[in-house]
Structure formats: structure tokens, C-alpha cells
N, C-alpha and C positions, 0 to 999 in steps of 0.2 A: 503494500502498500504506499509507506513511502516514495520508494521509487515512481511506483507510477505521478503521486504526486509532482518528486521532483519533475520528472519529465512533463506533464502539462506546463508549473509555474517555466519552463524553459521555453517549452513553444507555446503558452502564449505571450511570454516574454519578449521571444524574437519578432512575434509578431502582429505583433500590437498597433505598430503604426497602419499596417495595409485596410485590412478593416476588419476589428475587432472581435463585431458581434460574429459573422460567417466562422471566421479561423474557431472562436472558442465554441460553438455548435459543435465543428469538424472536432476542439477537443474533447468535448464531453461526447458526442460518438462512437470517439476513441476509447474515452476511459470504460464507456459500458463494455465493450468487446473484450477490452482486459478485464476486467470484473469478473465477464459471463467464466472468458480463457481460463483468469484463478479460484478461480468457486466452482465452476463448473454447472453454470447454473445453464 
């Protein structure tokens, strides 16, 4: 979980200048996929 948070922070940090909303949504979807993979949901 800590690694995912770090990755999301870096991911968001790098792409804030372009289009925050879209990037943030993509990040969320990525996080959900990782969560499913992590816990086998």
C-alpha cells in the first residue's frame, strides 16, 4: 500500500501541469486495478 501511495504521489506530481483531473482519474483507475491485483478481489 505504501508503495502504491508513493507511486500515485509521483504520478500526480509529474503530471499536475498538463490536465490534473484527467490524470487524477487515470491514476485512480490504475490504483483500483493494483488493489484488485494485490488482494485478489
